[in-house]
LOKOLMI-995693 format. One record per residue (C-alpha): residue number from 1; x, y, z. Coordinates in steps of 0.25 Angstrom, whole numbers. Example, Ala and Ser with C-alpha at 12.3 -4.5 7.8 and 13.67 -1.06 7.14 Angstrom:
BEGIN
{n = 1, px = 49, py = -18, pz = 31}
{n = 2, px = 55, py = -4, pz = 29}
end
This chain:
BEGIN
{n = 1, px = -75, py = 18, pz = -287}
{n = 2, px = -65, py = 24, pz = -276}
{n = 3, px = -71, py = 25, pz = -262}
{n = 4, px = -66, py = 38, pz = -255}
{n = 5, px = -67, py = 35, pz = -240}
{n = 6, px = -65, py = 50, pz = -237}
{n = 7, px = -78, py = 53, pz = -244}
{n = 8, px = -85, py = 42, pz = -236}
{n = 9, px = -80, py = 47, pz = -223}
{n = 10, px = -84, py = 61, pz = -227}
{n = 11, px = -98, py = 56, pz = -230}
{n = 12, px = -99, py = 48, pz = -217}
{n = 13, px = -95, py = 61, pz = -210}
{n = 14, px = -106, py = 69, pz = -216}
{n = 15, px = -116, py = 58, pz = -213}
{n = 16, px = -112, py = 58, pz = -198}
{n = 17, px = -111, py = 73, pz = -197}
{n = 18, px = -124, py = 75, pz = -204}
{n = 19, px = -118, py = 87, pz = -212}
{n = 20, px = -107, py = 91, pz = -222}
{n = 21, px = -103, py = 102, pz = -212}
{n = 22, px = -101, py = 93, pz = -200}
{n = 23, px = -94, py = 83, pz = -208}
{n = 24, px = -85, py = 93, pz = -214}
{n = 25, px = -81, py = 98, pz = -200}
{n = 26, px = -79, py = 84, pz = -195}
{n = 27, px = -70, py = 81, pz = -207}
{n = 28, px = -63, py = 94, pz = -207}
{n = 29, px = -66, py = 97, pz = -222}
{n = 30, px = -74, py = 107, pz = -230}
{n = 31, px = -89, py = 104, pz = -230}
{n = 32, px = -88, py = 105, pz = -246}
{n = 33, px = -78, py = 94, pz = -246}
{n = 34, px = -87, py = 85, pz = -237}
{n = 35, px = -99, py = 88, pz = -247}
{n = 36, px = -90, py = 85, pz = -259}
{n = 37, px = -85, py = 72, pz = -254}
{n = 38, px = -99, py = 67, pz = -250}
{n = 39, px = -104, py = 71, pz = -264}
{n = 40, px = -92, py = 63, pz = -270}
{n = 41, px = -96, py = 51, pz = -262}
{n = 42, px = -110, py = 52, pz = -266}
{n = 43, px = -106, py = 53, pz = -281}
{n = 44, px = -97, py = 41, pz = -280}
{n = 45, px = -108, py = 33, pz = -274}
{n = 46, px = -119, py = 38, pz = -283}
{n = 47, px = -128, py = 40, pz = -271}
{n = 48, px = -132, py = 52, pz = -262}
{n = 49, px = -127, py = 49, pz = -248}
{n = 50, px = -133, py = 62, pz = -241}
{n = 51, px = -145, py = 70, pz = -243}
{n = 52, px = -142, py = 85, pz = -242}
{n = 53, px = -151, py = 96, pz = -239}
{n = 54, px = -148, py = 110, pz = -234}
{n = 55, px = -152, py = 106, pz = -220}
{n = 56, px = -148, py = 92, pz = -218}
{n = 57, px = -140, py = 80, pz = -223}
{n = 58, px = -144, py = 66, pz = -222}
{n = 59, px = -139, py = 52, pz = -227}
{n = 60, px = -147, py = 46, pz = -239}
{n = 61, px = -150, py = 31, pz = -238}
{n = 62, px = -138, py = 28, pz = -247}
{n = 63, px = -130, py = 37, pz = -238}
{n = 64, px = -134, py = 30, pz = -225}
{n = 65, px = -132, py = 17, pz = -231}
{n = 66, px = -118, py = 21, pz = -237}
{n = 67, px = -114, py = 27, pz = -223}
{n = 68, px = -118, py = 14, pz = -216}
{n = 69, px = -109, py = 6, pz = -225}
{n = 70, px = -96, py = 15, pz = -225}
{n = 71, px = -97, py = 19, pz = -210}
{n = 72, px = -90, py = 6, pz = -205}
{n = 73, px = -79, py = 8, pz = -216}
{n = 74, px = -76, py = 22, pz = -210}
{n = 75, px = -76, py = 17, pz = -196}
{n = 76, px = -66, py = 6, pz = -200}
{n = 77, px = -57, py = 17, pz = -207}
{n = 78, px = -58, py = 25, pz = -194}
{n = 79, px = -54, py = 13, pz = -186}
{n = 80, px = -42, py = 10, pz = -196}
{n = 81, px = -37, py = 24, pz = -195}
{n = 82, px = -38, py = 23, pz = -180}
{n = 83, px = -30, py = 10, pz = -179}
{n = 84, px = -19, py = 15, pz = -188}
{n = 85, px = -18, py = 28, pz = -180}
{n = 86, px = -17, py = 20, pz = -167}
{n = 87, px = -7, py = 11, pz = -174}
{n = 88, px = 1, py = 23, pz = -177}
{n = 89, px = 0, py = 30, pz = -164}
{n = 90, px = 1, py = 17, pz = -155}
{n = 91, px = 13, py = 8, pz = -156}
{n = 92, px = 8, py = -6, pz = -161}
{n = 93, px = 12, py = -17, pz = -171}
{n = 94, px = 26, py = -23, pz = -174}
{n = 95, px = 39, py = -15, pz = -173}
{n = 96, px = 51, py = -21, pz = -179}
{n = 97, px = 64, py = -16, pz = -174}
{n = 98, px = 79, py = -19, pz = -179}
{n = 99, px = 91, py = -17, pz = -169}
{n = 100, px = 105, py = -21, pz = -168}
{n = 101, px = 106, py = -33, pz = -158}
{n = 102, px = 114, py = -25, pz = -147}
{n = 103, px = 105, py = -13, pz = -147}
{n = 104, px = 93, py = -22, pz = -146}
{n = 105, px = 99, py = -29, pz = -135}
{n = 106, px = 104, py = -18, pz = -126}
{n = 107, px = 93, py = -7, pz = -130}
{n = 108, px = 82, py = -10, pz = -140}
{n = 109, px = 77, py = -23, pz = -133}
{n = 110, px = 73, py = -15, pz = -121}
{n = 111, px = 67, py = -4, pz = -130}
{n = 112, px = 58, py = -15, pz = -137}
{n = 113, px = 53, py = -20, pz = -123}
{n = 114, px = 49, py = -6, pz = -119}
{n = 115, px = 42, py = -4, pz = -132}
{n = 116, px = 34, py = -17, pz = -131}
{n = 117, px = 30, py = -13, pz = -117}
{n = 118, px = 26, py = 1, pz = -121}
{n = 119, px = 18, py = -3, pz = -133}
{n = 120, px = 10, py = -16, pz = -131}
{n = 121, px = 5, py = -16, pz = -146}
{n = 122, px = 19, py = -17, pz = -152}
{n = 123, px = 27, py = -29, pz = -157}
{n = 124, px = 42, py = -29, pz = -159}
{n = 125, px = 52, py = -37, pz = -168}
{n = 126, px = 66, py = -33, pz = -164}
{n = 127, px = 76, py = -37, pz = -175}
{n = 128, px = 90, py = -37, pz = -170}
{n = 129, px = 104, py = -38, pz = -177}
{n = 130, px = 117, py = -32, pz = -178}
{n = 131, px = 114, py = -27, pz = -192}
{n = 132, px = 108, py = -15, pz = -199}
{n = 133, px = 93, py = -16, pz = -201}
{n = 134, px = 85, py = -14, pz = -214}
{n = 135, px = 72, py = -8, pz = -208}
{n = 136, px = 64, py = -9, pz = -221}
{n = 137, px = 69, py = -23, pz = -225}
{n = 138, px = 67, py = -29, pz = -211}
{n = 139, px = 54, py = -22, pz = -209}
{n = 140, px = 59, py = -15, pz = -196}
{n = 141, px = 51, py = -3, pz = -190}
{n = 142, px = 64, py = 2, pz = -183}
{n = 143, px = 78, py = -2, pz = -181}
{n = 144, px = 91, py = 2, pz = -174}
{n = 145, px = 102, py = 6, pz = -184}
{n = 146, px = 116, py = 6, pz = -180}
{n = 147, px = 124, py = 1, pz = -193}
{n = 148, px = 125, py = 7, pz = -207}
{n = 149, px = 118, py = 18, pz = -214}
{n = 150, px = 104, py = 23, pz = -210}
{n = 151, px = 93, py = 20, pz = -220}
{n = 152, px = 89, py = 34, pz = -225}
{n = 153, px = 74, py = 28, pz = -227}
{n = 154, px = 73, py = 26, pz = -212}
{n = 155, px = 71, py = 36, pz = -200}
{n = 156, px = 84, py = 35, pz = -192}
{n = 157, px = 83, py = 40, pz = -178}
{n = 158, px = 97, py = 41, pz = -172}
{n = 159, px = 97, py = 35, pz = -158}
{n = 160, px = 111, py = 39, pz = -154}
{n = 161, px = 125, py = 35, pz = -156}
{n = 162, px = 131, py = 21, pz = -153}
{n = 163, px = 145, py = 22, pz = -147}
{n = 164, px = 155, py = 11, pz = -150}
{n = 165, px = 167, py = 7, pz = -142}
{n = 166, px = 180, py = -1, pz = -144}
{n = 167, px = 182, py = -11, pz = -133}
{n = 168, px = 190, py = -23, pz = -128}
{n = 169, px = 190, py = -31, pz = -116}
{n = 170, px = 200, py = -28, pz = -105}
{n = 171, px = 206, py = -42, pz = -107}
{n = 172, px = 209, py = -39, pz = -122}
{n = 173, px = 215, py = -25, pz = -119}
{n = 174, px = 224, py = -31, pz = -108}
{n = 175, px = 229, py = -41, pz = -118}
{n = 176, px = 230, py = -32, pz = -130}
{n = 177, px = 230, py = -18, pz = -126}
{n = 178, px = 220, py = -7, pz = -131}
{n = 179, px = 222, py = 0, pz = -145}
{n = 180, px = 227, py = 14, pz = -143}
{n = 181, px = 221, py = 19, pz = -156}
{n = 182, px = 210, py = 13, pz = -166}
{n = 183, px = 221, py = 10, pz = -175}
{n = 184, px = 227, py = 0, pz = -165}
{n = 185, px = 215, py = -8, pz = -166}
{n = 186, px = 221, py = -16, pz = -177}
{n = 187, px = 230, py = -23, pz = -167}
{n = 188, px = 219, py = -28, pz = -159}
{n = 189, px = 208, py = -39, pz = -160}
{n = 190, px = 195, py = -33, pz = -164}
{n = 191, px = 181, py = -38, pz = -163}
{n = 192, px = 171, py = -33, pz = -173}
{n = 193, px = 156, py = -34, pz = -175}
{n = 194, px = 154, py = -39, pz = -190}
{n = 195, px = 154, py = -50, pz = -199}
{n = 196, px = 169, py = -47, pz = -204}
{n = 197, px = 182, py = -45, pz = -196}
{n = 198, px = 184, py = -33, pz = -204}
{n = 199, px = 179, py = -20, pz = -198}
{n = 200, px = 182, py = -6, pz = -195}
{n = 201, px = 181, py = 2, pz = -182}
{n = 202, px = 180, py = 17, pz = -181}
{n = 203, px = 185, py = 25, pz = -170}
{n = 204, px = 183, py = 40, pz = -167}
{n = 205, px = 191, py = 51, pz = -159}
{n = 206, px = 190, py = 66, pz = -159}
{n = 207, px = 184, py = 66, pz = -173}
{n = 208, px = 194, py = 56, pz = -178}
{n = 209, px = 189, py = 43, pz = -184}
{n = 210, px = 197, py = 30, pz = -186}
{n = 211, px = 192, py = 18, pz = -193}
{n = 212, px = 200, py = 5, pz = -190}
{n = 213, px = 199, py = -8, pz = -199}
{n = 214, px = 197, py = -20, pz = -190}
{n = 215, px = 200, py = -34, pz = -193}
{n = 216, px = 193, py = -41, pz = -181}
{n = 217, px = 197, py = -53, pz = -174}
{n = 218, px = 182, py = -56, pz = -172}
{n = 219, px = 170, py = -51, pz = -180}
{n = 220, px = 156, py = -55, pz = -176}
{n = 221, px = 143, py = -49, pz = -180}
{n = 222, px = 138, py = -46, pz = -166}
{n = 223, px = 142, py = -34, pz = -157}
{n = 224, px = 139, py = -43, pz = -145}
{n = 225, px = 149, py = -53, pz = -149}
{n = 226, px = 159, py = -43, pz = -152}
{n = 227, px = 157, py = -38, pz = -137}
{n = 228, px = 159, py = -52, pz = -132}
{n = 229, px = 172, py = -54, pz = -139}
{n = 230, px = 177, py = -41, pz = -134}
{n = 231, px = 173, py = -45, pz = -120}
{n = 232, px = 181, py = -58, pz = -122}
{n = 233, px = 193, py = -50, pz = -125}
{n = 234, px = 194, py = -53, pz = -140}
{n = 235, px = 197, py = -39, pz = -145}
{n = 236, px = 193, py = -25, pz = -147}
{n = 237, px = 178, py = -22, pz = -151}
{n = 238, px = 170, py = -10, pz = -155}
{n = 239, px = 156, py = -11, pz = -148}
{n = 240, px = 144, py = -2, pz = -146}
{n = 241, px = 145, py = 5, pz = -133}
{n = 242, px = 132, py = 0, pz = -128}
{n = 243, px = 136, py = -14, pz = -130}
{n = 244, px = 149, py = -13, pz = -122}
{n = 245, px = 145, py = -2, pz = -112}
{n = 246, px = 144, py = -12, pz = -100}
{n = 247, px = 156, py = -20, pz = -104}
{n = 248, px = 164, py = -7, pz = -104}
{n = 249, px = 158, py = -3, pz = -90}
{n = 250, px = 162, py = -16, pz = -84}
{n = 251, px = 176, py = -16, pz = -91}
{n = 252, px = 173, py = -28, pz = -99}
{n = 253, px = 177, py = -20, pz = -111}
{n = 254, px = 186, py = -8, pz = -112}
{n = 255, px = 185, py = 3, pz = -122}
{n = 256, px = 197, py = 5, pz = -130}
{n = 257, px = 202, py = 16, pz = -139}
{n = 258, px = 196, py = 28, pz = -131}
{n = 259, px = 195, py = 39, pz = -135}
{n = 260, px = 192, py = 33, pz = -148}
{n = 261, px = 178, py = 29, pz = -150}
{n = 262, px = 172, py = 19, pz = -160}
{n = 263, px = 163, py = 26, pz = -171}
{n = 264, px = 149, py = 27, pz = -165}
{n = 265, px = 136, py = 23, pz = -172}
{n = 266, px = 123, py = 30, pz = -173}
{n = 267, px = 111, py = 22, pz = -169}
{n = 268, px = 98, py = 25, pz = -176}
{n = 269, px = 83, py = 20, pz = -175}
{n = 270, px = 78, py = 18, pz = -189}
{n = 271, px = 64, py = 16, pz = -194}
{n = 272, px = 57, py = 18, pz = -207}
{n = 273, px = 53, py = 32, pz = -211}
{n = 274, px = 37, py = 33, pz = -210}
{n = 275, px = 29, py = 45, pz = -209}
{n = 276, px = 20, py = 39, pz = -198}
{n = 277, px = 29, py = 30, pz = -189}
{n = 278, px = 22, py = 19, pz = -183}
{n = 279, px = 19, py = 20, pz = -168}
{n = 280, px = 27, py = 8, pz = -165}
{n = 281, px = 39, py = 13, pz = -172}
{n = 282, px = 38, py = 27, pz = -166}
{n = 283, px = 37, py = 21, pz = -152}
{n = 284, px = 49, py = 12, pz = -153}
{n = 285, px = 58, py = 23, pz = -159}
{n = 286, px = 53, py = 32, pz = -147}
{n = 287, px = 56, py = 22, pz = -137}
{n = 288, px = 70, py = 19, pz = -143}
{n = 289, px = 74, py = 34, pz = -141}
{n = 290, px = 67, py = 34, pz = -128}
{n = 291, px = 76, py = 22, pz = -123}
{n = 292, px = 89, py = 26, pz = -129}
{n = 293, px = 95, py = 32, pz = -116}
{n = 294, px = 94, py = 18, pz = -111}
{n = 295, px = 104, py = 13, pz = -121}
{n = 296, px = 115, py = 6, pz = -112}
{n = 297, px = 127, py = 14, pz = -116}
{n = 298, px = 131, py = 28, pz = -118}
{n = 299, px = 136, py = 23, pz = -132}
{n = 300, px = 123, py = 27, pz = -138}
{n = 301, px = 113, py = 38, pz = -134}
{n = 302, px = 102, py = 47, pz = -139}
{n = 303, px = 105, py = 59, pz = -148}
{n = 304, px = 103, py = 73, pz = -143}
end
C-alpha cells in the first residue's frame, strides 16, 4: 500500500481549516480536488475520517486519532524542508577547492580567508598543485583552471586573461646579450616549467604567431623554482606576469623580446553544472569575482 503524503497533508489542512473551502484557499487548489484527495485517502484507509453535512464538517473518532498520529510526521517534513532551504540559501558545510599553487599563494589564499570570515558555518579544503584538476574524480566543488581543454560538463566562468613574459636577469643579459627575435632563443640557455627539457614557447606580435622548440638547460615542475633559477642568472624563462611583476619592477628581472609577447592563457573558475547551485559554492564564486581586481598584476584582469 503506497502512502501519499500529499493526500495526508491535504486532509490535515481540511481538519485545521474546518472546511474544504478554506483548505482549498490555503493550498491554492480547486475545492473539488481537495475533496477528491480526502476521499481517496479514506478509500485507501477503509475508514471515514470526516463527517460531512451541508452546514459543518468534523473529524470522526478515527479521523481525530489518525490526525494525531500523522501531525508530527507533517511537522518533521516541514522542518526538513526548512532546513534544506536554509542550507541552499545560507553558505554552510564543506567546500573543496582546487587551485594551481602560485594562484593560491598570491591570490586565492586571501580569498579563502575572507570567505571563512564572512561565513562562519563553512569549512574549506584547499587542494593546491601545478596540474589540471579533475573536479569530479577529486570531489571538488570548484577549481581554478589554467591548463588544458575545458571539460564541457562543467560550468566555466572566465575570470580573465593570464599574461606571460619572457624574462632574464640583468647579469645573464650582460654575459650573453638579449635575443633580438624569438628564433634567436635557440642560442640561449632556457629554463622551463615541466618534467621534460623539451618544450615549446609561443610568441605573438601584430597578429603573427611563432612557436619555438626549446631544449632547456634546466627543467623543473615548479614555476617558483623556474623563477628562482632566472633570478640566479641561469637563463631565459617564460613566467606568468603576476609571478614576476615585483621582480620586473625592482629590475631583478628584465623582460626580453618586446614587442613580442608570450602567448596568453585564459583563467577560468570551473564547477559542476547543477540547476540549484549550493549556497557555499555560489558565495565562493561571487567572492572570487569580487576580489579579482586585487590580483597582484596587470597580467590578469576581469573581462568587460
